[in-house]
VOBA-1610 file (N, C-alpha, C; in pm, whole numbers, padded with zeros to 5 digits, always signed):
BEGIN
Met+12977+14127+16664Met+13002+14000+16732Met+12990+14015+16884Arg+13057+14115+16937Arg+13052+14138+17082Arg+12911+14175+17126Ala+12841+14252+17044Ala+12704+14291+17079Ala+12612+14170+17084Thr+12633+14076+16991Thr+12550+13955+16989Thr+12574+13869+17112Phe+12701+13853+17152Phe+12731+13775+17271Phe+12676+13844+17396Lys+12678+13980+17399Lys+12623+14053+17513Lys+12472+14032+17521Glu+12407+14031+17404Glu+12262+14007+17400Glu+12229+13868+17454Ala+12310+13769+17417Ala+12288+13633+17466Ala+12310+13625+17616Ala+12413+13697+17666Ala+12440+13697+17810Ala+12328+13765+17887Asp+12272+13873+17834Asp+12163+13943+17902Asp+12036+13859+17906Ala+12022+13768+17810Ala+11900+13687+17802Ala+11919+13548+17863Arg+12031+13527+17931Arg+12058+13392+17984Arg+11951+13346+18081Pro+11919+13214+18083Pro+11983+13108+18003Pro+11942+13119+17855Ser+12039+13100+17767Ser+12013+13120+17625Ser+12103+13030+17541Ile+12065+13018+17414Ile+12145+12945+17316Ile+12178+13041+17202Leu+12305+13056+17172Leu+12350+13141+17063Leu+12398+13052+16950Ser+12336+13063+16833Ser+12370+12980+16718Ser+12447+13062+16616Ile+12559+13010+16571Ile+12641+13074+16468Ile+12644+12982+16346Asp+12584+13027+16237Asp+12581+12946+16115Asp+12706+12973+16031Glu+12742+12876+15946Glu+12859+12888+15857Glu+12983+12931+15936Leu+13013+12858+16043Leu+13121+12894+16133Leu+13257+12898+16063Asp+13274+12818+15957Asp+13403+12815+15888Asp+13437+12948+15820Ser+13335+13035+15800Ser+13363+13164+15735Ser+13450+13254+15823Val+13457+13225+15953Val+13546+13302+16041Val+13691+13283+16000Gly+13724+13162+15954Gly+13856+13138+15901Gly+13951+13066+15996Asp+14071+13045+15946Asp+14178+12976+16019Asp+14303+13062+16008Arg+14362+13100+16119Arg+14478+13188+16116Arg+14596+13128+16042Gln+14610+12995+16046Gln+14720+12930+15977Gln+14705+12940+15824Ala+14580+12932+15777Ala+14556+12934+15632Ala+14576+13072+15573Tyr+14575+13178+15655Tyr+14584+13315+15604Tyr+14720+13379+15627Lys+14821+13300+15664Lys+14952+13358+15696Lys+15013+13434+15579Ala+14992+13385+15459Ala+15052+13449+15342Ala+14955+13547+15276Ser+14842+13571+15337Ser+14740+13658+15276Ser+14753+13801+15325Glu+14713+13894+15239Glu+14714+14034+15279Glu+14607+14064+15384Tyr+14514+13970+15404Tyr+14407+13988+15503Tyr+14440+13918+15635His+14564+13871+15649His+14598+13791+15767His+14574+13868+15897Asp+14616+13994+15905Asp+14598+14072+16028Asp+14451+14089+16061Tyr+14368+14112+15959Tyr+14225+14128+15985Tyr+14164+13997+16037Lys+14196+13886+15970Lys+14141+13757+16011Lys+14186+13723+16153Arg+14311+13753+16185Arg+14361+13724+16319Arg+14281+13801+16423Gln+14250+13926+16396Gln+14171+14006+16491Gln+14030+13949+16507Val+13970+13906+16397Val+13835+13850+16403Val+13833+13723+16487Ile+13928+13632+16461Ile+13931+13506+16534Ile+13965+13529+16681Asn+14060+13617+16707Asn+14094+13647+16847Asn+13975+13706+16922Ala+13898+13791+16854Ala+13780+13850+16917Ala+13676+13742+16948Leu+13658+13647+16856Leu+13563+13539+16881Leu+13610+13452+16997Leu+13741+13428+17007Leu+13795+13352+17119Leu+13766+13422+17252Glu+13779+13555+17255Glu+13749+13632+17376Glu+13602+13619+17412Cys+13515+13622+17312Cys+13371+13612+17338Cys+13333+13472+17388Leu+13399+13370+17334Leu+13368+13233+17374Leu+13421+13200+17513Asp+13533+13260+17549Asp+13599+13227+17674Asp+13638+13354+17750Pro+13538+13436+17790Pro+13568+13563+17857Pro+13618+13541+17999Ser+13687+13642+18053Ser+13743+13629+18188Ser+13635+13609+18293Glu+13516+13667+18270Glu+13407+13654+18367Glu+13327+13525+18348Gly+13365+13443+18249Gly+13294+13319+18225Gly+13174+13337+18134Arg+13113+13224+18095Arg+13000+13229+18002Arg+12887+13140+18053Glu+12872+13132+18182Glu+12769+13045+18242Glu+12630+13088+18196Gly+12551+12988+18157Gly+12414+13015+18116Gly+12397+13042+17968Val+12508+13048+17893Val+12501+13071+17749Val+12565+12953+17676Ile+12485+12882+17599Ile+12536+12772+17518Ile+12554+12822+17376Val+12674+12803+17321Val+12704+12849+17185Val+12715+12727+17093Val+12639+12730+16985Val+12637+12621+16889Val+12679+12676+16752Gly+12771+12608+16686Gly+12814+12647+16552Gly+12778+12539+16452Ala+12755+12579+16327Ala+12724+12484+16219Ala+12817+12512+16102Thr+12865+12406+16040Thr+12955+12420+15926Thr+12953+12293+15842Asn+12985+12307+15715Asn+13002+12190+15628Asn+13149+12153+15613Asp+13238+12230+15678Asp+13382+12205+15664Asp+13453+12236+15795Val+13450+12141+15886Val+13511+12163+16018Val+13662+12177+16007Ser+13724+12124+15900Ser+13869+12134+15884Ser+13915+12277+15859Ala+13822+12366+15818Ala+13858+12505+15789Ala+13846+12596+15912Ile+13812+12538+16027Ile+13795+12616+16148Ile+13927+12621+16225Asp+13961+12737+16276Asp+14085+12753+16353Asp+14085+12655+16471Ser+14197+12586+16489Ser+14205+12483+16593Ser+14179+12539+16733Ala+14213+12665+16757Ala+14191+12724+16889Ala+14042+12733+16922Leu+13959+12744+16819Leu+13814+12753+16843Leu+13755+12619+16887Leu+13829+12511+16865Leu+13777+12377+16896Leu+13830+12323+17029Arg+13903+12404+17102Arg+13958+12359+17229Arg+13852+12359+17339Pro+13877+12287+17450Pro+13781+12282+17561Pro+13743+12422+17609Gly+13613+12437+17637Gly+13561+12565+17680Gly+13508+12649+17566Arg+13536+12604+17442Arg+13488+12677+17324Arg+13395+12584+17246Phe+13423+12556+17121Phe+13343+12456+17049Phe+13409+12320+17071Glu+13401+12273+17195Glu+13478+12154+17236Glu+13419+12024+17187Leu+13290+12023+17154Leu+13224+11900+17110Leu+13187+11913+16963Val+13246+11830+16879Val+13216+11831+16736Val+13126+11711+16705Val+13006+11739+16658Val+12909+11634+16625Val+12900+11624+16473Gln+12944+11512+16418Gln+12941+11492+16273Gln+12806+11431+16235Ile+12729+11500+16154Ile+12599+11450+16110Ile+12618+11387+15972Glu+12610+11255+15967Glu+12631+11183+15842Glu+12506+11190+15754Arg+12524+11158+15627Arg+12409+11147+15538Arg+12319+11034+15588Pro+12187+11048+15574Pro+12096+10945+15625Pro+12114+10812+15552Asp+12101+10702+15630Asp+12109+10571+15569Asp+11975+10534+15505Ala+11964+10413+15453Ala+11844+10373+15379Ala+11717+10385+15464Glu+11723+10337+15587Glu+11605+10342+15675Glu+11569+10485+15709Glu+11669+10567+15734Glu+11643+10707+15768Glu+11588+10783+15648Arg+11635+10751+15528Arg+11582+10818+15408Arg+11435+10784+15387Gln+11398+10660+15415Gln+11258+10622+15404Gln+11172+10699+15504Ala+11223+10716+15626Ala+11149+10790+15729Ala+11133+10937+15689Ile+11238+10994+15629Ile+11229+11134+15586Ile+11126+11148+15475Leu+11125+11053+15382Leu+11027+11058+15273Leu+10885+11050+15328Arg+10863+10961+15426Arg+10729+10949+15485Arg+10691+11076+15561Arg+10789+11145+15614Arg+10762+11271+15683Arg+10706+11375+15586Tyr+10762+11380+15465Tyr+10718+11480+15368Tyr+10600+11432+15283Leu+10583+11301+15271Leu+10471+11245+15195Leu+10400+11139+15279Pro+10333+11181+15387Pro+10270+11083+15477Pro+10157+11003+15412Glu+10100+11057+15306Glu+09988+10988+15243Glu+10032+10879+15147Leu+10162+10870+15122Leu+10213+10778+15021Leu+10209+10634+15070Ala+10156+10545+14987Ala+10150+10402+15021Ala+10249+10329+14931Ile+10377+10328+14972Ile+10482+10269+14888Ile+10487+10118+14909Asn+10476+10043+14799Asn+10484+09898+14806Asn+10627+09847+14790Asp+10708+09924+14717Asp+10846+09882+14692Asp+10938+10002+14711Phe+11018+09999+14817Phe+11107+10110+14847Phe+11241+10100+14774Glu+11270+09986+14709Glu+11403+09967+14653Glu+11443+10074+14551Pro+11356+10111+14455Pro+11397+10216+14360Pro+11434+10346+14431Phe+11356+10385+14530Phe+11386+10508+14603Phe+11516+10494+14681Val+11536+10382+14750Val+11656+10362+14830Val+11781+10367+14743Val+11775+10303+14626Val+11891+10301+14536Val+11920+10440+14482Gln+11817+10507+14431Gln+11838+10636+14368Gln+11869+10748+14469Ser+11833+10729+14593Ser+11857+10833+14693Ser+11986+10810+14772Asp+12068+10714+14728Asp+12194+10686+14798Asp+12279+10813+14804Asp+12323+10848+14925Asp+12405+10966+14950Asp+12327+11096+14941Trp+12194+11090+14937Trp+12112+11212+14937Trp+12104+11269+15077Ser+12087+11399+15084Ser+12062+11467+15211Ser+11912+11477+15234Gly+11874+11521+15354Gly+11732+11543+15381Gly+11673+11647+15287Ala+11752+11749+15251Ala+11703+11852+15160Ala+11676+11795+15021Asp+11760+11700+14977Asp+11736+11636+14847Asp+11603+11561+14847Ile+11574+11493+14958Ile+11449+11416+14967Ile+11330+11510+14974Glu+11345+11622+15044Glu+11237+11721+15049Glu+11206+11774+14909Lys+11310+11798+14831Lys+11289+11844+14693Lys+11217+11738+14611Leu+11255+11610+14631Leu+11188+11501+14561Leu+11039+11501+14594Ala+11006+11522+14722Ala+10865+11526+14763Ala+10791+11640+14693Arg+10855+11757+14683Arg+10792+11869+14612Arg+10771+11836+14465Asp+10872+11773+14406Asp+10859+11736+14264Asp+10747+11635+14243Ala+10734+11539+14337Ala+10628+11440+14325Ala+10490+11505+14338Arg+10478+11602+14428Arg+10350+11674+14441Arg+10319+11752+14314Arg+10423+11805+14251Arg+10403+11879+14126Arg+10350+11786+14017Val+10407+11665+14011Val+10360+11566+13913Val+10213+11533+13938Ala+10177+11515+14065Ala+10038+11483+14098Ala+09944+11596+14060Arg+09982+11720+14088Arg+09897+11834+14053Arg+09875+11845+13903Arg+09980+11819+13826Arg+09966+11825+13681Arg+09871+11719+13628Ser+09854+11612+13706Ser+09761+11505+13669Ser+09623+11529+13728Gly+09605+11643+13795Gly+09474+11678+13850Gly+09443+11609+13981Arg+09547+11562+14055Arg+09525+11494+14182Arg+09593+11568+14295Lys+09537+11558+14413Lys+09597+11617+14532Lys+09685+11518+14607Thr+09657+11389+14589Thr+09730+11285+14661Thr+09841+11229+14572Val+09960+11215+14629Val+10075+11162+14555Val+10071+11010+14557Thr+10095+10949+14442Thr+10097+10803+14432Thr+10240+10754+14411Asp+10257+10621+14415Asp+10388+10562+14388Asp+10438+10600+14250Asp+10347+10602+14152Asp+10386+10638+14016Asp+10435+10782+14008Asp+10374+10872+14083Asp+10419+11011+14085Asp+10561+11020+14138Leu+10589+10943+14242Leu+10723+10944+14301Leu+10825+10891+14201Leu+10791+10783+14130Leu+10883+10727+14031Leu+10906+10825+13917Met+10801+10898+13879Met+10815+10997+13773Met+10908+11111+13814Ala+10906+11146+13943Ala+10987+11257+13993Ala+11133+11217+14015Met+11159+11088+14031Met+11295+11041+14056Met+11372+11027+13925Pro+11506+11033+13934Pro+11586+11004+13814Pro+11557+10862+13767Pro+11565+10836+13637Pro+11536+10700+13586Pro+11632+10598+13646Leu+11583+10477+13662Leu+11660+10369+13724Leu+11705+10271+13616Phe+11836+10249+13607Phe+11890+10159+13506Phe+11976+10053+13573Ala+11962+09930+13527Ala+12045+09821+13578Ala+12177+09819+13501Tyr+12281+09764+13565Tyr+12406+09747+13496Tyr+12392+09639+13390Ser+12468+09654+13282Ser+12473+09547+13184Ser+12552+09430+13244Glu+12542+09314+13181Glu+12615+09196+13230Glu+12764+09222+13233Glu+12815+09288+13130Glu+12958+09319+13122Glu+12999+09417+13232Glu+12916+09522+13254Glu+12947+09620+13357Glu+12944+09557+13496Gly+12844+09472+13520Gly+12833+09407+13649Gly+12951+09316+13679Phe+12999+09244+13578Phe+13113+09155+13599Phe+13239+09236+13625Arg+13257+09345+13552Arg+13377+09427+13574Arg+13377+09487+13713Leu+13261+09535+13757Leu+13250+09589+13892Leu+13279+09482+13995Ala+13230+09360+13971Ala+13254+09249+14063Ala+13403+09213+14069Val+13469+09213+13954Val+13613+09184+13951Val+13690+09285+14036His+13654+09412+14023His+13722+09516+14101His+13708+09491+14251Glu+13586+09467+14296Glu+13563+09449+14440Glu+13621+09318+14491Ile+13614+09212+14410Ile+13672+09084+14452Ile+13824+09096+14463Gly+13885+09181+14381Gly+14028+09206+14395Gly+14061+09257+14533His+13984+09357+14580His+14002+09408+14716His+13981+09296+14819Ala+13874+09219+14800Ala+13837+09118+14899Ala+13942+09007+14911Val+13991+08960+14797Val+14087+08849+14799Val+14219+08892+14860Val+14272+09006+14816Val+14400+09053+14872Val+14383+09086+15020Gly+14269+09147+15056Gly+14244+09177+15196Gly+14235+09052+15281Ala+14169+08948+15228Ala+14157+08823+15304Ala+14291+08755+15324Ile+14381+08770+15226Ile+14513+08707+15236Ile+14605+08786+15329Leu+14604+08918+15317Leu+14696+09000+15396Leu+14644+09030+15536Arg+14513+09034+15552Arg+14453+09066+15682Arg+14354+08955+15721Pro+14402+08838+15753Pro+14312+08726+15786Pro+14219+08763+15902Gly+14092+08735+15886Gly+13995+08758+15993Gly+13931+08895+15992Gln+13975+08986+15904Gln+13919+09121+15904Gln+13813+09144+15797Leu+13808+09061+15693Leu+13707+09077+15589Leu+13568+09049+15644Val+13471+09136+15614Val+13332+09119+15659Val+13245+09074+15543Asn+13241+09151+15436Asn+13164+09115+15317Asn+13207+09202+15200Val+13154+09169+15085Val+13181+09246+14964Val+13049+09260+14889Lys+13020+09383+14841Lys+12892+09411+14777Lys+12912+09493+14650Ile+12819+09476+14556Ile+12808+09567+14443Ile+12661+09607+14430Asn+12637+09725+14372Asn+12500+09771+14355Asn+12433+09699+14239Arg+12304+09681+14252Arg+12223+09623+14144Arg+12194+09727+14037Trp+12181+09854+14082Trp+12139+09962+13992Trp+12245+10071+13986Arg+12244+10145+13877Arg+12332+10262+13866Arg+12284+10369+13963Pro+12374+10432+14037Pro+12331+10541+14127Pro+12295+10664+14046Ser+12200+10745+14100Ser+12158+10866+14030Ser+12266+10972+14032Lys+12346+10974+14139Lys+12459+11065+14148Lys+12585+10983+14132Val+12658+11008+14026Val+12774+10924+13996Val+12882+10945+14100Gly+12920+10836+14165Gly+13029+10837+14262Gly+13078+10695+14276Trp+13206+10673+14249Trp+13255+10536+14244Trp+13243+10466+14378Asn+13242+10543+14487Asn+13230+10479+14617Asn+13089+10429+14642Gln+12995+10459+14551Gln+12856+10417+14569Gln+12822+10289+14494Ile+12909+10242+14405Ile+12870+10131+14319Ile+12920+09996+14369Gly+13011+09997+14464Gly+13059+09872+14521Gly+13146+09899+14643Thr+13141+09808+14739Thr+13219+09826+14862Thr+13269+09691+14912Thr+13388+09693+14971Thr+13442+09577+15039Thr+13465+09618+15184His+13398+09552+15276His+13400+09592+15417His+13500+09508+15495Phe+13582+09578+15575Phe+13676+09512+15664Phe+13651+09558+15807Asn+13664+09466+15899Asn+13659+09500+16041Asn+13802+09532+16084Glu+13845+09651+16042Glu+13987+09686+16057Glu+14018+09731+16199Lys+14122+09671+16256Lys+14168+09707+16390Lys+14318+09728+16386Pro+14361+09851+16350Pro+14505+09877+16342Pro+14572+09855+16476Pro+14692+09798+16476Pro+14765+09779+16602Pro+14798+09913+16666Leu+14814+09911+16797Leu+14844+10035+16870Leu+14971+10099+16817Met+15075+10020+16798Met+15201+10069+16743Met+15208+10026+16596Thr+15137+10099+16513Thr+15126+10062+16372Thr+15262+10068+16304Ser+15295+09963+16231Ser+15426+09953+16165Ser+15416+09989+16018Ala+15534+10001+15956Ala+15539+10028+15813Ala+15477+09913+15734Ala+15496+09789+15783Ala+15441+09672+15714Ala+15289+09678+15708Tyr+15227+09723+15818Tyr+15081+09731+15822Tyr+15031+09834+15720Leu+15096+09951+15716Leu+15055+10055+15622Leu+15082+10012+15479Thr+15189+09938+15457Thr+15220+09888+15323Thr+15112+09792+15276Asp+15065+09705+15366Asp+14956+09613+15330Asp+14829+09691+15297Thr+14804+09801+15368Thr+14686+09883+15339Thr+14693+09939+15198Ile+14811+09987+15160Ile+14828+10038+15023Ile+14801+09927+14922Ala+14851+09807+14951Ala+14830+09694+14861Ala+14682+09664+14844Ile+14607+09664+14952Ile+14463+09637+14945Ile+14392+09745+14864Leu+14433+09871+14882Leu+14371+09981+14808Leu+14396+09968+14657Leu+14511+09917+14618Leu+14546+09907+14477Leu+14496+09779+14412Ser+14442+09687+14490Ser+14408+09555+14436Ser+14286+09554+14346Gly+14194+09648+14362Gly+14080+09654+14271Gly+14125+09690+14131Met+14210+09791+14120Met+14266+09832+13991Met+14348+09718+13930Ala+14428+09650+14013Ala+14511+09541+13962Ala+14426+09428+13906Ala+14317+09394+13975Ala+14229+09287+13926Ala+14170+09323+13790Glu+14130+09447+13773Glu+14078+09490+13642Glu+14184+09474+13534Arg+14307+09512+13564Arg+14413+09502+13465Arg+14441+09358+13425Ile+14432+09266+13522Ile+14456+09125+13493Ile+14348+09069+13402Phe+14222+09104+13427Phe+14112+09045+13352Phe+14078+09120+13223Phe+14103+09250+13220Phe+14059+09330+13106Phe+14174+09402+13035Gly+14295+09391+13088Gly+14408+09455+13024Gly+14425+09602+13057Glu+14329+09660+13125Glu+14334+09801+13165Glu+14237+09821+13281His+14254+09932+13352His+14162+09959+13462His+14067+10073+13423Ser+13957+10085+13494Ser+13857+10188+13468Ser+13879+10308+13558Met+13793+10408+13546Met+13802+10527+13630Met+13760+10500+13774Ala+13709+10381+13802Ala+13658+10351+13936Ala+13764+10361+14044Ser+13891+10356+14007Ser+13998+10358+14108Ser+14041+10498+14148Gly+14007+10599+14069Gly+14058+10733+14096Gly+13950+10838+14092Gly+13994+10963+14084Gly+13900+11074+14073Gly+13885+11154+14200Ser+13803+11108+14292Ser+13774+11183+14413Ser+13884+11166+14517Val+13882+11252+14619Val+13983+11244+14724Val+13968+11118+14809Thr+13850+11054+14803Thr+13829+10931+14880Thr+13851+10805+14796Ser+13896+10820+14673Ser+13915+10705+14585Ser+14034+10620+14630Asp+14042+10499+14575Asp+14151+10407+14610Asp+14288+10469+14583Leu+14306+10526+14464Leu+14437+10579+14427Leu+14477+10698+14511Asn+14381+10788+14539Asn+14414+10904+14621Asn+14449+10864+14764Arg+14375+10771+14819Arg+14403+10726+14955Arg+14538+10656+14962Ala+14567+10571+14862Ala+14696+10502+14860Ala+14811+10601+14845Thr+14793+10702+14760Thr+14898+10801+14739Thr+14923+10883+14864Asp+14816+10926+14929Asp+14832+11003+15053Asp+14895+10919+15163Leu+14857+10791+15170Leu+14915+10704+15272Leu+15064+10683+15248Ala+15102+10665+15123Ala+15244+10651+15090Ala+15321+10779+15125Thr+15254+10894+15106Thr+15318+11022+15140Thr+15339+11035+15290Thr+15240+10997+15368Thr+15254+11006+15514Thr+15364+10912+15563Met+15379+10796+15499Met+15486+10705+15538Met+15622+10769+15517Glu+15636+10846+15409Glu+15764+10910+15378Glu+15791+11033+15463Arg+15687+11117+15484Arg+15711+11247+15543Arg+15655+11267+15685Cys+15565+11181+15728Cys+15507+11199+15862Cys+15561+11098+15962Phe+15596+10977+15915Phe+15637+10870+16007Phe+15782+10825+15984Ala+15853+10890+15894Ala+15995+10858+15868Ala+16015+10711+15831Phe+15923+10654+15752Phe+15939+10518+15705Phe+16017+10513+15573Gly+16065+10628+15526Gly+16144+10633+15404Gly+16292+10646+15435Asp+16363+10716+15347Asp+16507+10731+15362Asp+16546+10848+15450Ser+16450+10935+15483Ser+16482+11055+15560Ser+16408+11057+15693Leu+16473+11111+15794Leu+16409+11127+15925Leu+16337+11261+15937Ile+16346+11345+15834Ile+16277+11474+15836Ile+16128+11451+15817Thr+16046+11513+15901Thr+15901+11497+15891Thr+15835+11632+15868Asp+15717+11628+15807Asp+15641+11749+15777Asp+15495+11709+15763Ser+15406+11777+15833Ser+15264+11741+15830Ser+15188+11814+15720Gly+15251+11910+15650Gly+15185+11981+15542Gly+15083+12080+15591Ile+15028+12159+15498Ile+14926+12259+15531Ile+14815+12254+15428Gly+14702+12322+15461Gly+14591+12333+15368Gly+14497+12215+15374Pro+14391+12217+15291Pro+14290+12110+15292Pro+14343+11977+15240Arg+14446+11979+15153Arg+14509+11856+15105Arg+14658+11863+15137Pro+14695+11848+15265Pro+14835+11869+15306Pro+14934+11776+15238Met+14896+11649+15218Met+14989+11555+15156Met+15012+11592+15009Glu+14908+11637+14943Glu+14922+11680+14804Glu+15014+11801+14794Asn+15000+11893+14888Asn+15087+12012+14889Asn+15233+11974+14910Leu+15257+11875+14996Leu+15395+11828+15016Leu+15453+11771+14888Arg+15376+11690+14817Arg+15426+11627+14694Arg+15455+11729+14585Gln+15368+11830+14576Gln+15384+11929+14469Gln+15515+12006+14481Gly+15560+12028+14602Gly+15681+12106+14622Gly+15807+12024+14642Asp+15800+11891+14623Asp+15916+11806+14654Asp+15926+11693+14551Pro+16003+11712+14444Pro+16018+11607+14342Pro+16070+11476+14399Ala+16162+11483+14495Ala+16217+11360+14555Ala+16108+11282+14628Leu+16018+11354+14693Leu+15908+11289+14763Leu+15814+11223+14663Arg+15784+11291+14554Arg+15697+11232+14452Arg+15756+11102+14399Glu+15888+11101+14377Glu+15952+10981+14327Glu+15947+10868+14430Ala+15966+10900+14557Ala+15960+10799+14663Ala+15819+10741+14673Val+15718+10827+14661Val+15579+10781+14666Val+15550+10692+14545Arg+15598+10734+14428Arg+15576+10653+14308Arg+15635+10513+14324Gln+15755+10506+14380Gln+15819+10376+14399Gln+15739+10288+14494Arg+15687+10347+14599Arg+15605+10269+14694Arg+15480+10215+14625Leu+15413+10299+14550Leu+15291+10257+14482Leu+15321+10150+14377Asp+15426+10169+14300Asp+15462+10071+14198Asp+15495+09935+14260Ala+15566+09937+14372Ala+15604+09812+14438Ala+15482+09735+14485Gln+15386+09804+14543Gln+15266+09736+14593Gln+15174+09695+14479His+15174+09773+14371His+15095+09731+14255His+15150+09602+14196Ser+15282+09592+14185Ser+15343+09469+14136Ser+15314+09353+14230Arg+15317+09380+14358Arg+15291+09277+14458Arg+15151+09219+14443Val+15048+09306+14434Val+14911+09255+14426Val+14883+09195+14289Met+14950+09239+14185Met+14936+09174+14054Met+14981+09029+14064Gln+15090+09003+14137Gln+15138+08866+14154Gln+15040+08783+14237Ile+14988+08843+14346Ile+14893+08772+14432Ile+14769+08733+14353Leu+14712+08830+14281Leu+14586+08805+14211Leu+14605+08716+14090Thr+14720+08723+14025Thr+14747+08633+13913Thr+14753+08489+13961Ser+14812+08468+14079Ser+14819+08333+14135Ser+14682+08283+14180Lys+14589+08374+14202Lys+14453+08338+14245Lys+14350+08369+14136Arg+14394+08371+14012Arg+14305+08413+13904Arg+14178+08327+13896Thr+14192+08196+13910Thr+14075+08108+13902Thr+13975+08141+14012Glu+14024+08159+14134Glu+13935+08192+14245Glu+13869+08328+14226Val+13946+08426+14176Val+13888+08558+14150Val+13778+08548+14044Gln+13800+08467+13942Gln+13701+08447+13836Gln+13572+08389+13895Ile+13586+08285+13976Ile+13468+08219+14035Ile+13391+08317+14125Leu+13464+08386+14211Leu+13400+08478+14304Leu+13335+08596+14231Ser+13399+08645+14127Ser+13344+08758+14052Ser+13215+08719+13982Glu+13211+08600+13925Glu+13088+08553+13860Glu+12975+08540+13961Arg+13007+08489+14081Arg+12904+08475+14184Arg+12856+08611+14233Leu+12950+08705+14255Leu+12912+08837+14305Leu+12828+08912+14202Ala+12861+08897+14074Ala+12785+08965+13969Ala+12640+08919+13966Lys+12613+08796+14014Lys+12476+08743+14015Lys+12404+08768+14148Ser+12478+08756+14259Ser+12414+08766+14392Ser+12425+08905+14453Phe+12520+08989+14405Phe+12540+09127+14450Phe+12602+09139+14589Glu+12617+09028+14661Glu+12681+09031+14793Glu+12737+08894+14827Leu+12860+08894+14881Leu+12921+08771+14931Leu+12975+08798+15071Thr+12967+08698+15157Thr+13020+08710+15292Thr+13169+08676+15293Ala+13232+08704+15405Ala+13372+08669+15421Ala+13392+08519+15408Glu+13299+08442+15462Glu+13310+08297+15454Glu+13301+08248+15310Asp+13216+08313+15227Asp+13209+08277+15085Asp+13345+08293+15018Val+13410+08405+15047Val+13541+08433+14987Val+13646+08335+15038Leu+13650+08317+15169Leu+13752+08230+15229Leu+13734+08085+15186Arg+13609+08040+15175Arg+13584+07902+15134Arg+13635+07878+14991Thr+13610+07973+14904Thr+13656+07959+14765Thr+13808+07959+14758Leu+13872+08045+14839Leu+14018+08046+14841Leu+14073+07914+14894Arg+14008+07858+14997Arg+14052+07729+15050Arg+14031+07617+14949Asp+13914+07615+14887Asp+13883+07509+14790Asp+13978+07515+14672Gly+14010+07637+14628Gly+14103+07649+14517Gly+14240+07599+14552Ala+14288+07631+14673Ala+14418+07584+14718Ala+14419+07432+14732Asp+14311+07374+14788Asp+14303+07229+14805Asp+14303+07158+14669Ala+14231+07217+14572Ala+14223+07155+14440Ala+14361+07156+14372Arg+14436+07266+14387Arg+14568+07270+14326Arg+14664+07172+14393Met+14651+07160+14528Met+14737+07063+14598Met+14707+06921+14554Gly+14579+06891+14534Gly+14541+06758+14487Gly+14596+06728+14350Ala+14593+06831+14263Ala+14646+06812+14129Ala+14796+06789+14131Asp+14865+06858+14221Asp+15010+06842+14233Asp+15047+06703+14280Arg+14961+06648+14373Arg+14991+06513+14422Arg+14964+06409+14312
//
């Protein structure tokens, strides 16, 4: 390590690139490990190399990692790896540009199948698709890749059934309706996919977008409403179908996981529960680690989740007609604006008031 930094200093101006930076480790994560002393020496040595007493002028150090959370916090302080640039997965337009980069001869008339099937793909995934498409063309005795070759190389594209599309719409409209009621003015739109994604991920099949602007001094009420909105998709499914699907859980970014972690932070990080004792937890899933070791905390989190689930069940039951109308429309159009949702909620309320009179 020291020899490499010396080589970079001798060649200045220079750029030193360190790949897989997270492999250096985090001193906090290794406290209970038999390798803790070794890891501490390695990280301390890297800190000395990054911030030597004589300075590091003329040497730019760049690190790459897929898990910035596993990097020791001292390495991310000013003067070290002070700037963290998050490179997101390419969006639809960027994926098309990447495909054209690898297959410039391709004359695509319809990009929709590729855009749908490549959702959440990386550039490397698209490069592999291009290689597969060239392989299909070669097997057909051609050097030029056609649209048909690309379709042959992609995973098959299947539309949702009418029943699946309606269920997906009910789930997302549940989020939209409760969000519109609890957070007036923040709903942007609600969408569901027309096609099944090639890589199964519940966050890819439907989304409800909010222009969320948390208050500077966020209160318990605001966080409680957030939990309610997260649980409303599952609640809507239960109202219409008697049970909910796997769409609410599974991954760490799912509705249920986010609601559970948020309820945990309310209890243990912000003292919104019965105790003033706070704890930020450790490891990649700190809130989960807190719950595992504290039965009382698990019970407090369960009570919070149950209360908000009951709350949104009441809200959505009172708006069942509007949810039905909006879900049928979303299942056919695949996207509704905030105004579409709000207008239906207003019309439904006006119609009930007229009937009462």
